[in-house]
DSSP file (Angstrom, degrees, kcal/mol; ACC not computed):
  #  RESIDUE AA STRUCTURE BP1 BP2  ACC     N-H-->O    O-->H-N    N-H-->O    O-->H-N    TCO  KAPPA ALPHA  PHI   PSI    X-CA   Y-CA   Z-CA
    1    1 A M              0   0    0      0, 0.0    83,-0.3     0, 0.0    43,-0.1   0.000 360.0 360.0 360.0 140.5   -7.2  -11.6  -28.1
    2    2 A K        -     0   0    0     81,-3.5    42,-0.6     1,-0.4     2,-0.3   0.899 360.0 -38.0 -89.8 -49.4   -5.3   -8.9  -30.1
    3    3 A F  E     -AB  43  83A   0     80,-1.3    80,-2.3    40,-0.2    -1,-0.4  -0.962  51.4-116.6-164.9 175.5   -6.7   -5.7  -28.6
    4    4 A L  E     -AB  42  82A   0     38,-3.0    38,-3.1    -2,-0.3     2,-0.4  -0.935  12.4-159.2-124.9 147.7   -9.8   -3.9  -27.4
    5    5 A D  E     -AB  41  81A   0     76,-2.1    76,-3.2    -2,-0.3     2,-0.4  -0.998   9.9-161.5-124.6 128.5  -11.8   -0.9  -28.6
    6    6 A Y  E     +AB  40  80A   0     34,-2.1    34,-2.9    -2,-0.4     2,-0.3  -0.914  10.3 178.6-110.2 136.2  -14.1    1.0  -26.3
    7    7 A E  E     + B   0  79A   0     72,-2.6    72,-3.3    -2,-0.4     2,-0.3  -0.933   2.9 175.6-129.6 156.6  -16.8    3.4  -27.5
    8    8 A A  E     - B   0  78A   0     -2,-0.3     2,-1.1    70,-0.2    70,-0.2  -0.991  43.4-115.9-153.7 156.3  -19.3    5.5  -25.6
    9    9 A Y     >  -     0   0    0     68,-1.4     4,-2.7    -2,-0.3     3,-0.5  -0.846  43.3-158.2 -88.8  95.0  -22.0    8.0  -26.0
   10   10 A K  H  > S+     0   0    0     -2,-1.1     4,-2.9     1,-0.2     5,-0.3   0.832  79.8  51.4 -55.3 -47.8  -20.0   10.5  -24.0
   11   11 A P  H  > S+     0   0    0      0, 0.0     4,-1.9     0, 0.0    -1,-0.2   0.924 117.9  39.8 -58.6 -41.7  -22.7   12.9  -22.7
   12   12 A M  H  > S+     0   0    0     -3,-0.5     4,-2.6     2,-0.2    -2,-0.2   0.883 114.2  53.6 -73.3 -37.7  -24.7   10.1  -21.3
   13   13 A A  H  X S+     0   0    0     -4,-2.7     4,-2.6    64,-0.2     5,-0.2   0.924 111.1  45.8 -62.8 -44.4  -21.7    8.1  -20.0
   14   14 A I  H  X S+     0   0    0     -4,-2.9     4,-2.3     2,-0.2    -1,-0.2   0.923 113.3  49.8 -64.2 -44.0  -20.5   11.2  -18.1
   15   15 A K  H  X S+     0   0    0     -4,-1.9     4,-1.8    -5,-0.3    -2,-0.2   0.914 113.6  45.9 -59.9 -43.4  -24.0   11.8  -16.7
   16   16 A E  H  X S+     0   0    0     -4,-2.6     4,-2.4     2,-0.2    -2,-0.2   0.879 110.5  52.0 -71.5 -37.7  -24.3    8.2  -15.7
   17   17 A M  H  X S+     0   0    0     -4,-2.6     4,-2.2     2,-0.2    -1,-0.2   0.895 110.1  50.2 -64.4 -37.9  -20.9    8.0  -14.1
   18   18 A N  H  X S+     0   0    0     -4,-2.3     4,-2.5     2,-0.2    -2,-0.2   0.889 109.5  51.4 -64.0 -38.5  -21.7   11.2  -12.1
   19   19 A R  H  X S+     0   0    0     -4,-1.8     4,-2.5     2,-0.2    -2,-0.2   0.914 109.1  50.4 -64.0 -42.8  -25.0    9.5  -11.0
   20   20 A V  H  X S+     0   0    0     -4,-2.4     4,-2.0     1,-0.2    -2,-0.2   0.922 111.9  47.9 -60.6 -44.6  -23.1    6.4   -9.9
   21   21 A A  H  X S+     0   0    0     -4,-2.2     4,-2.2     1,-0.2    -2,-0.2   0.914 111.8  49.5 -63.5 -43.3  -20.7    8.6   -7.8
   22   22 A E  H  X S+     0   0    0     -4,-2.5     4,-1.9     1,-0.2    -1,-0.2   0.891 108.9  52.6 -64.4 -39.3  -23.5   10.5   -6.3
   23   23 A E  H  X S+     0   0    0     -4,-2.5     4,-1.9     1,-0.2    -1,-0.2   0.916 109.1  49.6 -62.4 -42.0  -25.3    7.3   -5.3
   24   24 A A  H  X S+     0   0    0     -4,-2.0     4,-2.2     1,-0.2    -2,-0.2   0.904 108.8  53.0 -62.8 -40.8  -22.2    6.1   -3.6
   25   25 A R  H  < S+     0   0    0     -4,-2.2     5,-0.4     1,-0.2    -1,-0.2   0.864 110.6  47.8 -62.4 -35.5  -21.9    9.4   -1.7
   26   26 A R  H  < S+     0   0    0     -4,-1.9    -1,-0.2     1,-0.2    -2,-0.2   0.850 116.0  43.2 -72.2 -34.3  -25.5    9.0   -0.5
   27   27 A R  H  < S+     0   0    0     -4,-1.9    -2,-0.2    -5,-0.2    -1,-0.2   0.766 119.5  33.1 -86.7 -26.7  -25.0    5.4    0.6
   28   28 A W  S  < S-     0   0    0     -4,-2.2     2,-1.9    -5,-0.2    -1,-0.1  -0.941  84.2-109.9-131.3 151.5  -21.6    5.6    2.3
   29   29 A P        +     0   0    0      0, 0.0    27,-0.6     0, 0.0    28,-0.3  -0.548  55.3 174.2 -79.6  80.3  -19.8    8.4    4.3
   30   30 A L  E     -D   55   0B   0     -2,-1.9    25,-0.3    -5,-0.4     3,-0.1  -0.587  38.7-159.0 -93.0 148.9  -17.2    9.1    1.7
   31   31 A L  E    S-     0   0B   0     23,-2.9     2,-0.3     1,-0.4    24,-0.2   0.738  80.3 -20.3 -87.5 -31.1  -14.6   11.9    1.6
   32   32 A G  E     -D   54   0B   0     22,-1.6    22,-2.7     2,-0.0    -1,-0.4  -0.973  52.5-164.7-170.6 158.9  -14.3   11.6   -2.2
   33   33 A I  E     -D   53   0B   0     -2,-0.3     2,-0.4    20,-0.2    20,-0.2  -0.971   6.5-176.4-151.5 139.0  -14.9    9.4   -5.2
   34   34 A A  E     -D   52   0B   0     18,-2.3    18,-2.5    -2,-0.3     2,-0.4  -0.999   4.2-168.0-137.8 138.3  -13.6    9.6   -8.8
   35   35 A I  E     +D   51   0B   0     -2,-0.4     2,-0.4    16,-0.2    16,-0.2  -0.994   8.9 173.9-129.7 129.6  -14.5    7.4  -11.8
   36   36 A V  E     -D   50   0B   0     14,-2.5    14,-2.6    -2,-0.4     2,-0.4  -1.000   7.8-173.2-135.8 135.2  -12.6    7.4  -15.1
   37   37 A H  E     -D   49   0B   0     -2,-0.4    12,-0.2    12,-0.2     2,-0.1  -0.994  20.0-135.5-128.7 127.1  -13.1    5.1  -18.1
   38   38 A R        -     0   0    0     10,-3.2     2,-0.3    -2,-0.4     4,-0.1  -0.442  18.5-158.9 -77.4 152.7  -10.8    5.1  -21.1
   39   39 A L        +     0   0    0     -2,-0.1     2,-0.2     2,-0.1   -32,-0.2  -0.840  46.9  30.9-124.7 164.5  -12.1    5.0  -24.6
   40   40 A G  E    S-A    6   0A   0    -34,-2.9   -34,-2.1    -2,-0.3     2,-0.3  -0.520 101.9  -1.4  91.7-157.4  -10.5    4.0  -27.9
   41   41 A H  E     +A    5   0A   0    -36,-0.2     2,-0.4    -2,-0.2   -36,-0.2  -0.557  62.6 175.8 -78.2 126.6   -7.9    1.4  -28.7
   42   42 A L  E     -A    4   0A   0    -38,-3.1   -38,-3.0    -2,-0.3     2,-0.2  -0.993  25.3-129.3-130.4 140.0   -6.4   -0.4  -25.7
   43   43 A E  E >   -A    3   0A   0     -2,-0.4     3,-2.3   -40,-0.2   -40,-0.2  -0.490  45.6 -83.2 -78.7 156.1   -3.9   -3.3  -25.7
   44   44 A V  T 3  S+     0   0    0    -42,-0.6    -1,-0.1     1,-0.3     3,-0.1  -0.413 121.2  26.1 -59.0 130.7   -4.7   -6.4  -23.8
   45   45 A G  T 3  S+     0   0    0      1,-0.4    -1,-0.3    -2,-0.1     2,-0.1   0.205  89.3 130.5  96.3 -14.8   -3.6   -5.8  -20.2
   46   46 A D    <   -     0   0    0     -3,-2.3     2,-0.4     1,-0.1    -1,-0.4  -0.397  67.5-106.9 -67.0 149.7   -4.1   -2.0  -20.4
   47   47 A I        +     0   0    0      1,-0.2     3,-0.1    -3,-0.1    -1,-0.1  -0.672  37.9 177.6 -79.4 127.4   -6.2   -0.4  -17.6
   48   48 A S        +     0   0    0     -2,-0.4   -10,-3.2     1,-0.3     2,-0.4   0.742  62.9  27.0-102.6 -29.3   -9.6    0.6  -18.9
   49   49 A V  E     -D   37   0B   0    -12,-0.2     2,-0.4     2,-0.0    -1,-0.3  -0.991  57.0-170.9-138.4 144.0  -11.3    1.9  -15.8
   50   50 A A  E     -D   36   0B   0    -14,-2.6   -14,-2.5    -2,-0.4     2,-0.4  -0.999   1.7-176.4-133.9 133.5  -10.2    3.4  -12.5
   51   51 A I  E     -D   35   0B   0     -2,-0.4     2,-0.5   -16,-0.2   -16,-0.2  -0.986   5.5-170.1-129.0 120.7  -12.3    4.1   -9.5
   52   52 A A  E     +D   34   0B   0    -18,-2.5   -18,-2.3    -2,-0.4     2,-0.4  -0.949   7.5 179.0-113.7 128.3  -10.8    5.9   -6.5
   53   53 A V  E     -D   33   0B   0     -2,-0.5     2,-0.4   -20,-0.2   -20,-0.2  -0.988   6.2-170.3-130.2 135.0  -12.7    6.1   -3.2
   54   54 A S  E     +D   32   0B   0    -22,-2.7   -23,-2.9    -2,-0.4   -22,-1.6  -0.979  16.9 147.7-126.2 142.9  -11.7    7.7    0.0
   55   55 A S  E     -D   30   0B   0     -2,-0.4   -25,-0.1   -25,-0.3    -2,-0.0  -0.948  58.3 -99.9-156.5 171.1  -13.3    7.5    3.4
   56   56 A E  S    S+     0   0    0    -27,-0.6     2,-0.4    -2,-0.3   -26,-0.1   0.788 111.2  41.4 -68.7 -25.9  -12.4    7.5    7.1
   57   57 A H  S  > S-     0   0    0    -28,-0.3     4,-1.5     1,-0.1     3,-0.4  -0.978  75.4-139.2-128.0 136.3  -12.7    3.7    7.2
   58   58 A R  H  > S+     0   0    0     -2,-0.4     4,-3.0     1,-0.2     5,-0.3   0.811  98.0  66.3 -65.1 -30.9  -11.6    1.3    4.5
   59   59 A K  H  > S+     0   0    0      1,-0.2     4,-2.4     2,-0.2    -1,-0.2   0.938 105.3  43.0 -55.7 -48.6  -14.7   -0.9    4.8
   60   60 A E  H  > S+     0   0    0     -3,-0.4     4,-2.6     1,-0.2    -1,-0.2   0.884 113.5  52.3 -65.8 -38.4  -16.9    1.9    3.5
   61   61 A A  H  X S+     0   0    0     -4,-1.5     4,-2.4     2,-0.2    -2,-0.2   0.930 111.9  45.4 -64.1 -44.8  -14.4    2.7    0.8
   62   62 A F  H  X S+     0   0    0     -4,-3.0     4,-2.6     2,-0.2     5,-0.2   0.915 113.8  49.1 -65.3 -42.7  -14.2   -0.9   -0.5
   63   63 A E  H  X S+     0   0    0     -4,-2.4     4,-2.4    -5,-0.3    -2,-0.2   0.931 113.3  46.4 -62.1 -45.2  -18.0   -1.3   -0.4
   64   64 A A  H  X S+     0   0    0     -4,-2.6     4,-2.5     2,-0.2    -1,-0.2   0.892 112.4  50.6 -65.3 -39.6  -18.5    2.0   -2.3
   65   65 A G  H  X S+     0   0    0     -4,-2.4     4,-2.3    -5,-0.2     5,-0.2   0.914 110.9  48.1 -64.5 -43.2  -15.9    1.0   -4.9
   66   66 A R  H  X S+     0   0    0     -4,-2.6     4,-2.3     1,-0.2     5,-0.2   0.926 113.0  48.5 -62.1 -44.6  -17.4   -2.4   -5.5
   67   67 A H  H  X S+     0   0    0     -4,-2.4     4,-2.7    -5,-0.2     5,-0.2   0.912 110.4  52.3 -61.3 -42.2  -20.8   -0.8   -5.9
   68   68 A A  H  X S+     0   0    0     -4,-2.5     4,-2.6     2,-0.2    -2,-0.2   0.918 111.4  44.3 -63.8 -44.9  -19.4    1.8   -8.3
   69   69 A I  H  X S+     0   0    0     -4,-2.3     4,-2.2     2,-0.2    -1,-0.2   0.908 115.0  49.0 -68.4 -39.9  -17.7   -0.7  -10.6
   70   70 A D  H  X S+     0   0    0     -4,-2.3     4,-1.2    -5,-0.2    -2,-0.2   0.922 114.7  45.1 -64.1 -42.7  -20.8   -3.0  -10.6
   71   71 A S  H  X S+     0   0    0     -4,-2.7     4,-2.5    -5,-0.2     5,-0.5   0.910 110.7  53.9 -66.1 -42.6  -23.1   -0.1  -11.3
   72   72 A L  H  X S+     0   0    0     -4,-2.6     4,-1.9     1,-0.2    -2,-0.2   0.933 108.3  49.2 -56.9 -47.7  -20.8    1.3  -14.0
   73   73 A K  H  < S+     0   0    0     -4,-2.2    -1,-0.2     1,-0.2    -2,-0.2   0.794 117.6  41.7 -64.5 -27.9  -20.8   -2.1  -15.8
   74   74 A Q  H  < S+     0   0    0     -4,-1.2    -1,-0.2    -3,-0.2    -2,-0.2   0.799 129.3  18.4 -88.4 -30.7  -24.6   -2.3  -15.7
   75   75 A T  H  < S+     0   0    0     -4,-2.5    -3,-0.2    -5,-0.1    -2,-0.2   0.700  91.4  94.9-121.0 -23.6  -25.7    1.2  -16.5
   76   76 A V  S  < S-     0   0    0     -4,-1.9     2,-2.3    -5,-0.5   -63,-0.1  -0.611  74.4-124.5 -81.5 128.3  -23.0    3.3  -18.2
   77   77 A P        +     0   0    0      0, 0.0   -68,-1.4     0, 0.0     2,-0.4  -0.427  62.2 132.1 -76.0  76.9  -23.3    3.3  -22.0
   78   78 A I  E     -B    8   0A   0     -2,-2.3     2,-0.4   -70,-0.2   -70,-0.2  -0.997  38.3-159.6-126.0 131.1  -19.8    2.1  -22.9
   79   79 A W  E     -B    7   0A   0    -72,-3.3   -72,-2.6    -2,-0.4     2,-0.5  -0.910   2.5-152.3-118.7 140.6  -19.3   -0.7  -25.3
   80   80 A K  E     -BC   6  91A   0     11,-1.9    11,-4.0    -2,-0.4     2,-0.6  -0.927   1.2-160.0-114.2 130.0  -16.2   -2.9  -25.7
   81   81 A K  E     -BC   5  90A   0    -76,-3.2   -76,-2.1    -2,-0.5     2,-0.5  -0.951   9.6-154.8-107.4 121.4  -15.1   -4.6  -29.0
   82   82 A E  E     -BC   4  89A   0      7,-2.9     7,-2.1    -2,-0.6     2,-0.5  -0.821  10.1-160.0 -93.0 131.7  -12.8   -7.6  -28.5
   83   83 A V  E     +BC   3  88A   0    -80,-2.3   -81,-3.5    -2,-0.5   -80,-1.3  -0.959  14.2 171.6-119.4 126.6  -10.6   -8.2  -31.6
   84   84 A W  E >   - C   0  87A   0      3,-3.7     3,-0.9    -2,-0.5    -2,-0.0  -0.722  49.7 -99.9-120.0 171.7   -8.9  -11.6  -32.2
   85   85 A D  T 3  S+     0   0    0     -2,-0.2     3,-0.1     1,-0.2    -1,-0.0   0.861 124.6  46.0 -57.9 -35.9   -7.0  -13.0  -35.2
   86   86 A A  T 3  S-     0   0    0      1,-0.1     2,-0.3    -3,-0.0    -1,-0.2   0.454 127.5 -61.3 -91.5  -1.5  -10.2  -14.9  -36.2
   87   87 A G  E <   -C   84   0A   0     -3,-0.9    -3,-3.7     2,-0.0     2,-0.3  -0.997  50.9 -93.0 156.8-160.9  -12.7  -12.0  -35.8
   88   88 A E  E     -C   83   0A   0     -2,-0.3     2,-0.3    -5,-0.2    -5,-0.2  -0.976  20.6-166.3-152.3 160.6  -14.3   -9.5  -33.4
   89   89 A A  E     -C   82   0A   0     -7,-2.1    -7,-2.9    -2,-0.3     2,-0.4  -0.981  23.3-124.8-153.0 140.3  -17.3   -9.1  -31.2
   90   90 A W  E     -C   81   0A   0     -2,-0.3     2,-0.4    -9,-0.2    -9,-0.3  -0.740  31.1-160.4 -83.3 132.1  -19.0   -6.3  -29.3
   91   91 A I  E     +C   80   0A   0    -11,-4.0   -11,-1.9    -2,-0.4    -2,-0.0  -0.925  62.3  24.1-116.9 137.3  -19.3   -7.1  -25.6
   92   92 A G  S >> S+     0   0    0     -2,-0.4     4,-0.7   -13,-0.2     3,-0.6   0.041  91.0  90.9 106.0 -27.6  -21.7   -5.5  -23.2
   93   93 A S  H 3> S+     0   0    0      1,-0.2     4,-1.6   -13,-0.2     3,-0.2   0.748  72.9  72.9 -75.9 -21.3  -24.5   -4.2  -25.5
   94   94 A E  H 3> S+     0   0    0      1,-0.2     4,-0.5     2,-0.2    -1,-0.2   0.828  96.8  49.4 -64.4 -31.1  -26.5   -7.4  -25.1
   95   95 A R  H <4 S+     0   0    0     -3,-0.6     3,-0.2     1,-0.2    -1,-0.2   0.823 112.9  47.1 -74.2 -31.0  -27.5   -6.5  -21.5
   96   96 A R  H >< S+     0   0    0     -4,-0.7     3,-1.3    -3,-0.2    -2,-0.2   0.719  92.8  77.2 -84.9 -21.5  -28.6   -3.0  -22.5
   97   97 A E  H 3< S+     0   0    0     -4,-1.6    -1,-0.2     1,-0.3    -2,-0.1   0.867  97.0  46.1 -59.1 -37.9  -30.7   -4.0  -25.6
   98   98 A G  T 3< S+     0   0    0     -4,-0.5    -1,-0.3    -3,-0.2     2,-0.2   0.540  90.8 106.2 -83.4  -5.7  -33.6   -5.2  -23.5
   99   99 A K    <         0   0    0     -3,-1.3    -3,-0.0    -4,-0.2    -4,-0.0  -0.482 360.0 360.0 -76.4 143.1  -33.6   -2.2  -21.2
  100  100 A A              0   0    0     -2,-0.2    -1,-0.1     0, 0.0    -3,-0.0   0.398 360.0 360.0 -99.7 360.0  -36.3    0.4  -21.6
């Protein structure tokens, strides 16, 4: 792979990331949670998403973080294009196409 390009419908992506964070706050006793996803051109190996979770106990923080990344990948409208020497492909939109 040569590089990645991320695109999003920003208003909906921000709204959905906030929903994911609020859901985590409801399910676990968190002190805080922050979710950030980069957009645009990224080199292979660059960090694309960061989720920081704090709680009094690490078990809850890890569970909430796992839930947040899994939910983000399923529901947040962010699309990744993988580019190789031989071509390119959009990844992630195939799961969302069938959603109503």
